[in-house]
VOPAGU-2260 file (C-alpha; in pm, 1 decimal, decimal comma):
REM VOPAGU-2260
SITE   aa  ch    i         X         Y         Z
SITE  MET   A    0   -1884,2     520,8     662,5
SITE  ASN   A    1   -1950,0     191,1     806,3
SITE  LEU   A    2   -1593,9      38,8     930,8
SITE  LYS   A    3   -1694,9    -265,2    1080,4
SITE  THR   A    4   -1567,2    -463,9     858,4
SITE  SER   A    5   -1182,5    -535,6     957,3
SITE  PHE   A    6    -868,1    -748,7     839,1
SITE  PHE   A    7    -969,4   -1019,2    1059,6
SITE  ASP   A    8   -1248,6   -1087,6     795,5
SITE  ARG   A    9   -1043,1   -1221,3     527,4
SITE  ARG   A   10   -1335,0   -1263,8     284,7
SITE  SER   A   11   -1380,3    -884,7     229,2
SITE  LYS   A   12   -1221,9    -529,2     189,4
SITE  VAL   A   13   -1232,9    -212,2     373,4
SITE  SER   A   14   -1322,3     108,3     163,9
SITE  ILE   A   15   -1247,1     444,6     243,9
SITE  VAL   A   16   -1333,4     731,7      25,9
SITE  HIS   A   17   -1031,8     942,7      17,2
SITE  ASP   A   18   -1143,4    1277,1      68,2
SITE  GLU   A   19   -1359,0    1204,8     379,7
SITE  SER   A   20   -1274,0    1407,2     651,6
SITE  ASN   A   21   -1114,7    1128,4     878,9
SITE  ALA   A   22    -985,3     916,6     587,4
SITE  ALA   A   23    -621,2     916,6     651,3
SITE  GLU   A   24    -754,4     832,4    1040,0
SITE  GLN   A   25    -942,2     550,4     892,6
SITE  LEU   A   26    -644,9     391,0     701,8
SITE  ALA   A   27    -434,4     445,4     949,7
SITE  ARG   A   28    -668,8     257,6    1205,1
SITE  GLU   A   29    -695,6     -26,5     993,0
SITE  LEU   A   30    -357,2     -85,6     919,0
SITE  LEU   A   31    -245,7     -90,2    1283,6
SITE  LEU   A   32    -534,9    -362,4    1305,2
SITE  ASN   A   33    -337,7    -586,3    1115,0
SITE  ILE   A   34      81,7    -535,9    1135,3
SITE  PRO   A   35     178,7    -748,4    1364,9
SITE  SER   A   36     250,3    -543,2    1679,3
SITE  VAL   A   37     513,2    -722,5    1865,4
SITE  THR   A   38     733,0    -845,6    1523,8
SITE  ARG   A   39    1094,1    -932,7    1428,2
SITE  ARG   A   40     948,9    -878,4    1089,4
SITE  PRO   A   41    1064,6    -533,4     914,8
SITE  ILE   A   42     735,9    -356,7     788,0
SITE  VAL   A   43     766,5    -285,7     455,0
SITE  PHE   A   44     566,7     -66,1     220,9
SITE  VAL   A   45     616,4     -97,9    -195,9
SITE  CYS   A   46     450,3     147,0    -369,8
SITE  ILE   A   47     391,2      42,9    -723,0
SITE  GLY   A   48     362,7     247,0   -1060,0
SITE  THR   A   49     549,8     460,7   -1269,9
SITE  ASP   A   50     548,6     826,6   -1353,3
SITE  ARG   A   51     473,4     764,5   -1735,2
SITE  SER   A   52     107,0     687,8   -1669,5
SITE  THR   A   53    -101,1     929,1   -1479,7
SITE  GLY   A   54    -333,0     664,6   -1365,3
SITE  ASP   A   55     -43,0     416,5   -1276,9
SITE  SER   A   56     160,9     740,9   -1082,6
SITE  LEU   A   57     -18,6     619,8    -723,8
SITE  GLY   A   58     219,7     393,9    -593,2
SITE  PRO   A   59     529,6     593,7    -678,2
SITE  LEU   A   60     400,7     936,6    -560,1
SITE  VAL   A   61     278,6     775,1    -241,0
SITE  GLY   A   62     632,2     673,5    -192,3
SITE  SER   A   63     785,2    1019,3    -270,2
SITE  ILE   A   64     573,9    1149,1     -26,1
SITE  LEU   A   65     641,3     914,2     256,8
SITE  GLU   A   66    1030,0     912,7     167,0
SITE  GLU   A   67     966,4    1325,0     262,5
SITE  LYS   A   68     834,5    1242,0     569,9
SITE  GLU   A   69    1105,6    1019,3     679,5
SITE  LEU   A   70     883,3     782,1     874,1
SITE  GLN   A   71    1083,3     590,5    1156,3
SITE  SER   A   72     915,5     252,0    1163,9
SITE  PHE   A   73     834,6     149,5     804,4
SITE  TYR   A   74    1059,7     106,3     566,0
SITE  VAL   A   75     964,8     257,3     226,5
SITE  TYR   A   76    1027,6      87,5    -166,4
SITE  GLY   A   77     888,9     248,2    -510,8
SITE  THR   A   78     906,3     658,8    -547,8
SITE  LEU   A   79     885,2     873,8    -876,7
SITE  ASP   A   80    1259,1     884,1    -864,5
SITE  GLU   A   81    1336,4     504,1    -830,2
SITE  PRO   A   82     996,6     360,7    -928,1
SITE  ILE   A   83     917,2     -14,9    -899,5
SITE  HIS   A   84     736,3    -127,4   -1206,2
SITE  ALA   A   85     665,1    -410,4   -1462,0
SITE  VAL   A   86    1001,0    -409,7   -1609,9
SITE  ASN   A   87    1238,2    -424,6   -1250,9
SITE  LEU   A   88     936,7    -590,4   -1001,7
SITE  ALA   A   89    1087,9    -901,5    -965,0
SITE  ASP   A   90    1415,4    -769,4    -907,7
SITE  LYS   A   91    1304,9    -547,5    -674,2
SITE  LEU   A   92    1116,5    -785,4    -455,5
SITE  ARG   A   93    1418,2   -1016,6    -463,4
SITE  GLU   A   94    1620,0    -703,7    -364,9
SITE  ILE   A   95    1380,2    -658,1     -55,1
SITE  ASN   A   96    1443,8    -992,1      61,1
SITE  THR   A   97    1798,2    -968,6      20,2
SITE  ILE   A   98    1782,7    -630,1     268,9
SITE  HIS   A   99    1532,8    -755,6     488,1
SITE  ALA   A  100    1474,2   -1071,4     674,5
SITE  ASN   A  101    1091,4   -1245,1     606,8
SITE  PRO   A  102     946,9    -888,4     581,8
SITE  TYR   A  103     608,0    -787,1     629,9
SITE  ILE   A  104     496,0    -629,4     293,9
SITE  ILE   A  105     263,2    -370,8     194,2
SITE  GLY   A  106     187,7    -333,0    -149,1
SITE  ILE   A  107      39,3     -19,3    -267,8
SITE  ASP   A  108    -106,9      14,0    -636,8
SITE  ALA   A  109    -358,5     218,8    -867,2
SITE  CYS   A  110    -648,6     -13,7    -983,5
SITE  LEU   A  111    -954,6      31,0   -1208,9
SITE  GLY   A  112   -1329,0     -33,3   -1086,0
SITE  ARG   A  113   -1668,8      58,6   -1109,8
SITE  ILE   A  114   -1765,7     473,9   -1206,9
SITE  LYS   A  115   -1960,4     509,6    -828,9
SITE  ASN   A  116   -1631,3     369,4    -680,2
SITE  VAL   A  117   -1338,1     617,4    -841,8
SITE  GLY   A  118   -1138,2     806,6    -563,2
SITE  VAL   A  119   -1205,2     456,8    -327,5
SITE  ILE   A  120    -931,2     361,0    -128,0
SITE  GLN   A  121    -898,1      -7,5     -59,9
SITE  ILE   A  122    -748,5    -234,6     173,0
SITE  GLY   A  123    -755,7    -596,1     168,9
SITE  TYR   A  124    -596,3    -933,2     300,5
SITE  GLY   A  125    -349,3   -1137,8      92,0
SITE  PRO   A  126    -117,1    -978,2    -198,7
SITE  VAL   A  127    -199,0    -734,1    -469,3
SITE  LYS   A  128    -131,4    -817,6    -866,7
SITE  PRO   A  129     -36,5    -534,6   -1010,3
SITE  GLY   A  130     -58,1    -559,6   -1388,0
SITE  ALA   A  131    -407,8    -730,6   -1368,1
SITE  GLY   A  132    -597,0    -491,6   -1494,4
SITE  VAL   A  133    -420,4    -449,8   -1855,0
SITE  ASN   A  134    -346,6    -842,7   -1854,2
SITE  LYS   A  135       7,2    -849,0   -1736,4
SITE  ASP   A  136     161,6   -1178,3   -1560,3
SITE  LEU   A  137     362,6   -1015,0   -1289,0
SITE  PRO   A  138     430,0   -1138,3    -953,5
SITE  ALA   A  139     195,4   -1105,6    -613,7
SITE  VAL   A  140     263,3    -817,1    -422,2
SITE  GLY   A  141     223,1    -802,4     -16,2
SITE  ASP   A  142      79,4    -984,5     250,7
SITE  ILE   A  143    -164,9    -740,1     252,4
SITE  HIS   A  144    -242,7    -431,1      33,9
SITE  ILE   A  145    -370,8    -130,4     -56,1
SITE  THR   A  146    -524,4       4,8    -387,0
SITE  GLY   A  147    -627,1     283,7    -511,1
SITE  ILE   A  148    -905,0     252,1    -794,2
SITE  VAL   A  149    -822,6     597,6    -987,0
SITE  ASN   A  150   -1054,7     541,3   -1310,9
SITE  VAL   A  151   -1326,3     309,9   -1463,7
SITE  SER   A  152   -1265,8     -41,0   -1565,2
SITE  GLY   A  153   -1380,6    -244,5   -1861,5
SITE  PHE   A  154   -1261,5     -73,2   -2157,5
SITE  MET   A  155    -947,4      11,5   -2294,8
SITE  GLU   A  156    -792,2      -9,9   -1977,4
SITE  PHE   A  157    -442,0     127,7   -2103,6
SITE  PHE   A  158    -564,2     424,7   -2280,5
SITE  VAL   A  159    -788,1     486,3   -1921,7
SITE  LEU   A  160    -489,9     464,2   -1727,2
SITE  GLN   A  161    -305,1     686,5   -1979,6
SITE  ASN   A  162    -554,9     974,4   -1924,5
SITE  THR   A  163    -641,5     983,9   -1586,3
SITE  ARG   A  164    -667,1    1324,2   -1389,3
SITE  LEU   A  165    -319,7    1381,1   -1180,7
SITE  ASN   A  166    -533,1    1582,9    -973,6
SITE  LEU   A  167    -762,4    1280,2    -822,0
SITE  VAL   A  168    -443,2    1063,5    -827,8
SITE  MET   A  169    -251,0    1281,6    -640,3
SITE  ARG   A  170    -522,4    1368,4    -353,9
SITE  MET   A  171    -556,4    1011,1    -301,8
SITE  ALA   A  172    -149,5     934,8    -309,1
SITE  LYS   A  173    -170,5    1222,4      14,9
SITE  THR   A  174    -455,8    1102,6     182,6
SITE  ILE   A  175    -289,5     721,3     132,2
SITE  ALA   A  176      82,8     826,0     276,8
SITE  SER   A  177    -106,6    1033,1     547,5
SITE  GLY   A  178    -248,0     752,6     685,2
SITE  ILE   A  179      66,6     546,3     681,0
SITE  ALA   A  180     252,9     812,4     827,2
SITE  GLN   A  181       9,3     796,3    1089,7
SITE  ALA   A  182      44,2     443,2    1169,5
SITE  SER   A  183     386,7     493,2    1181,9
SITE  GLN   A  184     402,0     743,7    1494,2
SITE  LEU   A  185     118,6     487,4    1641,7
SITE  TYR   A  186     334,5     198,3    1574,4
SITE  PRO   A  187     537,8      57,7    1876,1
SITE  LYS   A  188     908,5      86,5    1838,6
SITE  GLN   A  189    1072,2    -291,0    1867,7
SITE  ASN   A  190    1271,9    -376,3    2165,0
SITE  TRP   A  191    1449,2    -670,2    2047,7
SITE  ALA   A  192    1549,5    -758,5    2437,0
SITE  ASP   A  193    1180,0    -749,8    2506,9
SITE  LEU   A  194    1060,2    -938,0    2228,5
SITE  ASP   A  195    1389,9   -1190,2    2336,5
SITE  TRP   A  196    1204,3   -1243,7    2699,4
SITE  ILE   A  197     847,5   -1299,7    2509,8
SITE  GLU   A  198     979,0   -1549,3    2302,6
SITE  GLU   A  199    1119,3   -1756,7    2588,0
SITE  GLU   A  200     822,5   -1713,3    2810,5
SITE  THR   A  201     607,3   -1876,1    2523,9
SITE  ASN   A  202     807,5   -2131,6    2449,1
């Protein structure tokens, strides 16, 4: 797939088919293009969704897989055990901003789209807007976002999410988690003394 588009073109999104042989590597590369490489900001992934709806379980599935991988460079919130969903989203975001000073947030959520795009993972600049497909007014999440198109939009969206195949959602979650894990391994460990020196040199 042609991925000439990057995060620096903020008008568009990068699309990755989840079952391409190098899908995880593409996702890792695109994440590293946009995550600040030298920063005091903690890198935080907020995985949104609930295991009470198959289609909406993408986020917490990703979170649970990442939790098992014990990432060294990134922080992850939203798992099957402790999901972040419509009821607690605002409270969880406040909690995250209390724990982490000015976090750089990547929002992860399922979404609906055209039939030809089902199974596509999208990475885009700006926040994800949870609940938009089912007419819920929820806080926007993220400096950038990752969404997985799990089913078709346009008619009875809530019912469609409830009847989405778990097999597809699980495969997409594994690809997303693998890409994030690869990005974590390549992401430079921060050295605060070096950062202080860089800031002094640039002032």
